[in-house]
N, C-alpha and C positions, 0 to 999 in steps of 0.2 A: 640687698635690696635700700632702695628709699623712702627714710621717714621726712616730716619736715626737720632742716638741719644738717639735715648727714649726706654721706657719698654713698653711691653705689657699690655694695660689697657681693652680691649674692651673684650666680652666674649668671648670664647677660640674657639669658632667653628662659620662658617659661612657658611650655610648652603643653598646651589644653586640652591636646585631642593630636592622635595619632599624624593626623590628616592637614596639620599647621605646617605648614610649611618652616623649616630651621637651615637656615643656608649652611650653617656652622658648622651641623652633623649633618648635613649631605657631604660638606666638603671632608669632614674627619673621613664619613667613609669610601670617599672617591678614589684613590689610591687602590680598595679593593675591589670597586667595584669597574672598574677601566685595567683591571689586571696587570696595576704593575706590581702588587703585593698579594700574596695568597693567605686565606683564613684559615686557621688550624677549623680541625672539625669535631675535635674531641668532649665531651661535655666536660661544660664548667674550665674551660680552657682560655676566654675572652675575658679578664677583667676588665671593666668599664668603670671609671672614676669620674663622680659629676656624670652618671649616665643620661640620658635626655629619651624619651620616646620619638621616633620619628617613623613617616612611611618605610623610609630605606632601612631598616630596621629588620626586615622582613628576609632582607639580602643575606641576614648572619644565620650559621649553620642551628636550628634550632636542639636547644639546649645547650650549647656552647657559651650563651653570656652569663656571664655574674655581674650585672649592675647593681653599683652602690650610689645610692642616692640620699641625701639626710632632709633636703625640701621637699615638705611633701607635696605640693602639685605636682613636681614631678615624677615623685613617688609614685603617686597616684596614675599618671599616665602610665607610667610602666606595666605599674600592675592590671589595670583595664589590658595591656594585649598581652598580659597571663607570665609575665615575668614575678618570679621572687626575687623580693629588691635588700639588700643591705642597709643598712645604716651607715658603718662603715667597713671597708677593705677586711678580710680574712683572707690572710696565707699569700703563700711565697710561689713561686716559681713558675708563674702562666706561660704560658708562649706567648700570649700578645696583650697589653694595658693598652686602651685606648684610653685619654685625657680631655675633657673640657673645663679647663680649667675656668676658675671665678674670675674677675678681675681686679679682688682685692692681691698686692704683689706679695705679701709675705704669704697666707692663707695659697697662691695659686703656685710660690715656687716649694712651700712643703709640700703639696700634694702633687708636685711633679720629683721630687725627691724620694717621695714614700713610691708612685709610680716604678721608678730607676730599681728600688729595695724589692718590688713584688714578681719582677720580670725576670723570667728563668735565660740563664746564659745561654745568647743563641735568638733572646727572643725579642720580639721585636717590640716597642714604643712607639705609637702614638700619637700624637699633640695638637689642637687645632682650636683656632680662635679668628675673632677680625679683626682686620687691618685697622680698625680704630680701636679697637678693644686689647688694644700688644701682641698682636700677629705676628710682628718681627722680633720682639723682645721676649716673646715666648720660644722664637726657633731657636735664637741665642741662646735664650736658659738652658734648653736641654742641648744644645752642644755644649754647651759649660760642663753640665753634669756628665753625656756618657757618650758628646762626639753624635755628628748629624752625619744620617746615609742619603737621603732625597727631601725634598719637601715641594709643594705642589699648590697654588693657586687656585682660589673661584669662587665668584661671586664678592669679593671683597675679604677674602676668608683665609688664609692659611695653615696649611695642614703640613704637619715636618715628623719624619721620624729617622728613629736611628735602631741601629739590631745591636743589642746589647753585648759588648767587648769589657773580658772584666780588665784588660788592658790598660783601655782606653777610661775606664770611670771615676770618676776623680770621687774617693771615696773618703774623703776628707770634707770635702763640699757637699756630697748627700748626705754626710749626718748633721752638719751645720745647718743646712733650707728644712732636714725633717722637723726640727723644732722650731720654725718661725712663728708656726701658730700655735704654737704651746701656752696652755689656759698658766694664766698669771694674772698677779691683782695689778688694780687700777687705783686712782685718786687713795692712793696713802692707805690703799689694802680693804676699802670700802668696800671694794665689788671683786667678784674674780671673770676675768675677761678672756677674749684671744682673738688675735686678727680674723678679719672675715665677719664678723655680726654687726651689726649696725651699731653706728657711733661707739666703737668696740673699745677707743679708749678712753672718754670723755662722757660726760652727759649732754646731749644733744637739747638745743633751747627751746625745741619745740616741750620735749618732755618735759622741762624744766618748769616752764610756763604753768603749761599742764598739771600737774604738782602745786605749786604756790596756788592757781587760783581752789582745787578741790576742797569743799567746806569738812570741816570736820565732822559736821553731824552725819556724814555718809554710815549706813549703817545696815547692818543685814548678811547677805551673799552677794557678790559681786564677780567679776570679771574682768580680768585682761585681755585686752584682743594685742594681739602684735606685742608680746612680752619682751623677746630681745631678749636680753642679759638678767632682765628685773628689775629694771630702776622703778620705775611707773607703781610694781605692784611694792616695792618697799617704802616708796612714800605714802601708798594706802595705808598698808600696818603699820604706819608709825604716828602717821596722822589721824587716823581715825579710828577711837576705841570700841565703836562697839558694832564693827566691822565682826562679823561671825565667820566668813568663809571667801575665800579667794581662789577663782579657776585660773589661771595662768592660759592661755594659747599660742602658740608659735608654730608658724611652720617649717622653721630654722632648729633641726633636734640639736645641733650644735649650739644655739643659744639654749633650747629651751635646758638643755644640762646646765648652764649657767645660772639659768634664773632658780631652778631647782638650788642648788648651792648657795646662791644669795639671800634668796627669800627664806626660806627653810629656818635658819635661825631668829625672824623675829617672828612665827606666826606664835609663840605663847599661847598654844590650849587649839588657837583657830585654824578648823580647816583647812588645807589646802589641796587642789589640782592641780596638776603637771599635763598639757592637752599637746599633740605632736597632731594637728589636723593642717587644713589649709579651713577658714575662718569664714571663706566666703560659700562654702559648703552646708554650713549651717551651724548650731551650736548646739550638745547636749541637753541641755538642761534651760532653766528658765534662772534669772535675776532681779535682786534687786535695784544694781547699778551695776554698769560698764564704765571702764574708761577707755579709750583708746587714741594710738597715736598712729593711725596707719599706712602703711605703703604707699607708695605712688607710682616708684620706679621700678620697674619687674622686665622689662625688656630692653636692653639695650640704655642710651641714652633717652627716651623719647620717657613722658608721662602718660601713667595709666590712671587715671581718675576712676576706671571703672572699677578699681581693687580697692580703695577709700571706701566707693558706695556701695558694693559690695561687703564691707563689713560693717555701715550705715545698716543696711538692709536686715544680714543675721542678727544685727542689738536690736533693734526695732523686732523681728519675730523672737525675740528671746530676754524683755524684758517683760516683768513682771506689770497686774493696772498696778499704775502710777510709779514705775521703776524709771531712773535717771541714767540718761548717756550723756558725758562727759568724754569731749572729744576733741583735737587738738590740729590745725593743717595748717597750712600753709595760705597765707593768704588770698591768692590769688586761684588757688581746687574749688572749683564749682561745686558743691558739696550740699549747699544749700537746697538746691533742689529738690535732692533724692531726701534730705531730713524735713522739708516741708512735705514732701507726700509722704514719710511714712510716720512721722511726729505732727501734734495737732499742736504743741508746742515749744518753739525755740528761739534760745537769744543771745548772741556775742555778749557774752563775760568778761571777752577779753581780746586787746587787738596790739600788740605789742611788737618790735622786733620784725616785719615781716610774718606773725604768725596768727593765728586766732582760733579763741576758746571756743567753746558752743555749750553749749548744757540746750538739752532737749530733751521733752517729758510728753508721756500720754502717745505710747506709740501705737500703730494702728496694726501692726502685725502682718509689713508684707513685704 
């Protein structure tokens, strides 16, 4: 998921309803729907890593699917279809493992290696990605790990599969790749992070600009929307002694788990909350201030200003009278319209390096 100053590192599509077209998901299931491959029917026999919801999911045998998804919007869409969703994979020996890898290379390879580990001997591993987001490379990675038994193309997507044969599995490479997205210290030990989360190995320039412009007078109860691995929250706690509590909201649980580790040592008696949610659906309490570097890429490479606009609206509904919103965004993103709609006052307090920091107050609550 992109924020200002970063590259997309989360799954290449966000499915907001089962009816929304998802060419990658449709292509992933194509070899089963056209009869090339058979679906196992036993309960709990299909592990789906980075699962997404879609109309074709109804073709899967009832009760067979074990969906795994750590990204809240996709988790919610799957739950709305009646699935029990795991936030991380459990168990081994699955007859079929489906994989929709993320775009970030290290995370994708780790997920693919994990898929090989969790597949039963003689079981199927089926993977899919768009051509633009590494479909051909994904095919090569699968072949390197466990061989390649078939492939198809549709709608500018590639699906590839292999039957797990222990004689073909490169065990050393599986062991190496499964650790590629492991948690590790970054920036001389200042933070814990891992490949795949936003700006995983550095502080993005936009967040740094926002932190530099936050007033030390911030006080009371606050929230960080789209908290990532916790950088902005650590800055709030270090700079603002009058803050009594801080809630971190993050859609990606992998990032939220890191934020918990990074931020908790700075609490020094102040209340902290960690919320794995889709911010656009609203917050669960009201605040004296909110800080945010909202994401703006979530579907492929196309910008989605509606995500950031949803963050702004959620903030407006959740600020106390007189509460403050501090937001950073790429200069070109048109957030001023929605900010002026839901706040009575807003000023740009910084405009540097292609980013803008906006301070808004007097929320209209919409």
